[in-house]
N, C-alpha and C positions, 0 to 999 in steps of 0.2 A: 402551866403549873408543873413544878418539878416534884417527883415523888421522892421522899426522903428515905424510904425503906428499900429502895432498889439497890441491890448489891452490885458492885462492879465485879467483873470476872477476875478471878485471881490469875496470877502469872501461870500457875500450874494448870488451871482450866483452859487458859488460852493455848498452852502447849499441847494439851490433849486434843483440843478442837482442831488445831493445825495438823496434828498427827492423823486424826480421823479423816480430815479433808484430803490429805495426801494419799491415804490408803484408798479412799473412795475414788480419787482420780485414777489410781493404778487399776482398780477394779473396773472402772469405766473403760479403760483401755483394753483390759482383758476381755470384756464383753464384746467390744468392737472386733477384737481379734477372733473371738469365737464365731461371730457372724461372718467374718471374712473366710474363716476356715470352712464353714458350711457352704458358703457361696462357691468356694474353690473345689468342693467335693473332697476335702481332707478325710483321711482315714478316721473312721468313727471313734476308735479307741483314743486317738489323739485329742479329738474334740471333747470326749467324755472326761479325759484327764484335765483339760483346761477348765471345763465346767466345774469340776470338783475343786480345783485350785481357787476359783472365784468364790465358790460356796464357803470354802475354808477361810478365805480372807474376810468375807462378810461375817462369819461366825466370830472371828477374832474382834471385829468392831463391836458386835453385840456384847461381848464380854467386857470390853473396855467401857462401853456405855452403862452396862448394868453395874459395874463396880463403882463408877462415878455416881450413879443414881442412888445406890445404897449408901455410899459414904457421905453424900451431900443431901439430896432431896429427902430420902427416907429418914435419915438421921434427924434432919430439921423438923420433919413432920411429926416424928415421935416426940421430940422435945416440946412441940406445940400441942401434944396430947392426942394427936390423930392416930389412934390404934388401928383403924381400918386399913391404913397404908401397908400393914404387914400382909394382909390377905391379898392386896393388890400385887405386891412384889412376889409373893409366893405363886400367884397365878401366872405371872410373867415367867418366872423360873421354870414352872411346869411346862409352859409352851416351848421353852428353849431345850428342854431335855427329851422331848418327844422324838 
């Protein structure tokens, strides 16, 4: 049985998804690099800088996802009368700014 209400991803959402996957692949490489740095006994400050670069890259993915979530999911849920979603997204934002 085929569901009629299932939306196909938009071209924009597919571009965003590809961008996120590309970023995650780079972060995955960074993490492997950090592991290798530690195994080689690399100077601590250099390792810390690489860890921060990885953390920053993940934060940027978080923001991209949050923006899409608000523009799409939250917007749709509000249109459908689900006011509780506002508390949900505020809770998520509070976690991000800690």
